[in-house]
C-alpha positions as CSV (number, residue, x, y, z in Angstrom):
1,M,41.4,-29.5,-70.4
2,G,39.2,-26.7,-68.5
3,S,39.2,-29.1,-65.4
4,Q,43.2,-28.3,-64.8
5,K,44.2,-26.7,-62.0
6,T,47.2,-24.5,-61.5
7,K,49.0,-24.2,-58.2
8,G,48.4,-21.1,-57.0
9,E,44.3,-21.5,-57.5
10,K,41.7,-23.3,-55.3
11,P,38.8,-25.2,-56.3
12,A,35.9,-22.5,-56.3
13,E,33.6,-24.8,-54.0
14,E,36.7,-24.6,-51.4
15,T,36.9,-20.9,-51.5
16,K,33.1,-21.2,-50.9
17,K,33.4,-23.3,-47.7
18,G,35.7,-20.8,-46.5
19,K,33.9,-17.8,-46.3
20,E,31.2,-19.3,-45.0
21,Q,33.0,-20.6,-42.1
22,S,34.7,-17.0,-41.6
23,K,31.4,-15.5,-41.8
24,E,29.8,-18.3,-39.4
25,S,32.6,-17.8,-36.8
26,H,32.4,-13.8,-37.2
27,G,29.3,-14.5,-36.7
28,K,29.5,-16.4,-33.1
29,E,32.2,-14.0,-31.8
30,K,29.6,-11.0,-32.4
31,A,26.8,-13.1,-30.3
32,Q,29.3,-13.9,-28.3
33,E,30.5,-10.0,-27.3
34,K,26.7,-9.3,-27.1
35,R,25.5,-11.5,-24.5
36,P,27.3,-10.3,-21.9
37,T,26.1,-6.7,-22.0
38,E,22.0,-8.0,-22.5
39,R,20.5,-9.0,-19.8
40,R,17.9,-11.2,-19.9
41,I,13.9,-10.4,-19.1
42,K,12.6,-13.3,-17.4
43,Q,8.8,-13.1,-18.8
44,V,7.2,-14.1,-16.0
45,I,7.4,-13.1,-12.2
46,R,6.0,-14.8,-9.1
47,L,5.1,-12.0,-6.2
48,A,2.7,-11.8,-3.5
49,D,1.3,-15.1,-4.6
50,T,0.7,-13.2,-8.1
51,N,2.0,-14.2,-12.0
52,L,2.9,-11.3,-13.3
53,D,4.4,-10.0,-16.7
54,G,8.0,-9.3,-16.6
55,E,8.1,-6.9,-19.3
56,K,5.7,-4.4,-18.0
57,P,7.1,-1.6,-15.8
58,V,7.2,-1.7,-11.9
59,E,4.0,0.6,-11.7
60,R,2.0,-1.3,-14.2
61,A,2.9,-4.5,-13.6
62,I,2.1,-5.0,-9.6
63,R,-1.3,-3.3,-10.4
64,D,-2.4,-7.3,-11.4
65,I,-1.8,-8.2,-7.6
66,K,-5.1,-8.5,-6.0
67,G,-5.5,-5.6,-3.6
68,V,-2.8,-3.3,-5.5
69,S,-4.6,-0.1,-6.9
70,F,-3.4,2.6,-9.5
71,M,-3.2,4.8,-6.8
72,F,-1.0,2.3,-4.3
73,S,1.0,1.4,-7.6
74,N,2.2,4.8,-7.9
75,A,2.9,5.2,-4.4
76,V,5.2,1.9,-4.4
77,A,6.8,3.1,-7.4
78,S,7.5,6.6,-6.4
79,V,9.0,5.3,-2.9
80,S,11.0,2.3,-4.2
81,G,12.1,4.2,-7.2
82,L,11.7,1.4,-8.9
83,G,8.6,2.5,-11.4
84,K,10.1,2.6,-14.8
85,K,12.2,-0.6,-14.7
86,K,10.8,-3.5,-16.2
87,L,9.8,-6.0,-13.6
88,G,11.8,-9.0,-15.2
89,E,15.4,-6.5,-14.6
90,L,14.8,-6.3,-11.1
91,S,17.3,-8.2,-8.7
92,E,16.2,-10.5,-6.0
93,D,16.7,-8.0,-3.1
94,E,14.4,-5.3,-5.2
95,M,12.2,-8.1,-5.6
96,K,11.8,-8.5,-1.7
97,R,12.1,-4.9,-0.9
98,L,8.8,-4.1,-3.5
99,E,7.1,-6.8,-1.8
100,D,7.8,-6.1,1.5
101,M,6.5,-2.2,0.3
102,I,3.2,-4.0,-1.1
103,T,2.4,-6.4,2.4
104,T,3.6,-4.0,5.0
105,P,3.4,-0.2,3.3
106,G,3.8,1.3,6.7
107,R,7.3,0.7,7.4
108,H,8.0,2.6,4.0
109,N,6.2,5.8,4.7
110,I,3.1,4.7,2.0
111,P,0.3,7.5,3.4
112,E,-2.8,5.4,5.7
113,W,-5.1,7.1,3.2
114,L,-4.1,4.5,0.4
115,Y,-5.0,1.3,2.2
116,N,-7.7,-0.4,1.7
117,R,-8.7,-1.3,5.2
118,K,-9.3,1.7,7.6
119,L,-10.4,1.3,10.8
120,D,-10.7,-2.7,10.8
121,P,-13.8,-3.6,13.2
122,E,-11.4,-5.9,15.3
123,T,-8.2,-4.3,15.6
124,G,-9.2,-0.4,15.3
125,E,-6.1,0.3,12.9
126,N,-5.1,1.3,9.7
127,R,-4.5,-2.1,7.5
128,H,-3.6,-2.5,3.6
129,L,-5.2,-6.2,2.8
130,S,-3.3,-8.0,-0.3
131,V,-4.4,-11.5,-2.7
132,S,-4.9,-14.5,0.4
133,A,-5.7,-11.8,3.3
134,L,-8.2,-9.3,1.3
135,E,-10.5,-12.4,0.2
136,F,-10.5,-13.7,4.2
137,A,-11.5,-10.5,5.5
138,R,-14.2,-10.3,2.7
139,R,-15.5,-13.6,3.7
140,M,-15.3,-13.3,7.1
141,D,-17.1,-9.5,6.5
142,I,-20.2,-11.3,4.8
143,N,-20.4,-13.9,7.6
144,E,-20.6,-11.3,10.1
145,M,-23.3,-9.4,8.5
146,K,-25.1,-12.5,8.2
147,K,-24.8,-13.5,11.9
148,M,-26.3,-9.7,12.8
149,K,-29.0,-10.0,10.3
150,T,-28.5,-7.3,8.7
151,Y,-30.1,-5.8,5.2
152,K,-27.1,-6.5,3.3
153,G,-26.4,-10.4,5.4
154,I,-30.2,-11.1,4.6
155,R,-29.2,-10.2,1.0
156,H,-26.3,-12.3,0.9
157,A,-27.1,-15.2,2.8
158,A,-30.3,-15.5,-0.4
159,G,-27.8,-14.9,-2.8
160,L,-29.8,-11.4,-4.2
161,T,-28.0,-8.5,-5.0
162,V,-26.6,-6.3,-2.2
163,R,-25.9,-3.0,-3.4
164,G,-29.8,-1.9,-4.7
165,Q,-29.5,-3.0,-8.3
166,R,-32.7,-4.0,-10.0
167,T,-33.5,-7.3,-10.1
168,R,-36.6,-8.0,-12.8
169,G,-34.3,-8.0,-16.1
170,S,-31.0,-9.0,-14.4
171,F,-29.4,-11.5,-11.9
172,R,-32.0,-14.5,-13.1
173,K,-30.3,-17.9,-12.7
174,G,-33.2,-19.8,-13.8
175,S,-35.7,-19.9,-17.0
176,S,-37.0,-17.1,-18.1
177,V,-39.9,-14.9,-16.7
178,G,-43.7,-15.3,-18.6
179,V,-46.0,-17.4,-19.2
180,K,-45.5,-20.3,-21.4
181,R,-47.8,-21.0,-24.4
182,E,-49.2,-24.4,-22.5
183,R,-49.8,-23.4,-19.3
184,A,-52.3,-20.3,-21.4
185,K,-53.6,-22.9,-23.3
186,K,-54.2,-25.0,-20.3
187,L,-55.9,-22.0,-18.2
188,A,-57.8,-21.0,-21.0
189,G,-59.7,-24.2,-21.2
190,A,-60.5,-24.5,-17.4
191,E,-62.0,-20.6,-18.0
192,K,-63.9,-22.2,-20.7
193,Q,-65.2,-25.1,-18.4
194,G,-66.0,-23.0,-15.5
195,R,-68.2,-20.9,-17.9
196,D,-70.1,-24.0,-19.7
197,K,-70.9,-24.9,-16.1
198,K,-72.2,-21.9,-15.4
């Protein structure tokens, strides 16, 4: 008799399902409302042939590009006005502008004393190099020193340290230095034989 239903009552299972469905639909509506206002941040950004973290602010993120120092990144951030923005939030036009500033800073009034190649031996100009151009220039400079047979060139060619570091303990490429026991025994045996003959 307890299972009989009156006209106005709904079963308990149906009411629970109805509440759950209304909660789900309400949750979906809220999610749809949030989507247009939230801008998705790209995780990895490709800029100047380098993968950068999109979560970091522009000023910090561009320091991961080879050839961009702390001071140079500060200058780029202040001139562009994008320093505090996250790199992943930038539009395509802003990204192109940022890349142009890094590759050709002279067009954007970034001072020459921040450049990493002053008085280039070939052109005599102040230039700023980054990524592959910087690597290529470094390789060419080392080859030039080797051809001229300067002290640094000779050290580079021999695979030794160039900047005055001590080499006795560091930069070893083979086995450790010291007389090996077997060799020491042989030398001691040879000395004894020499003494006996005398």
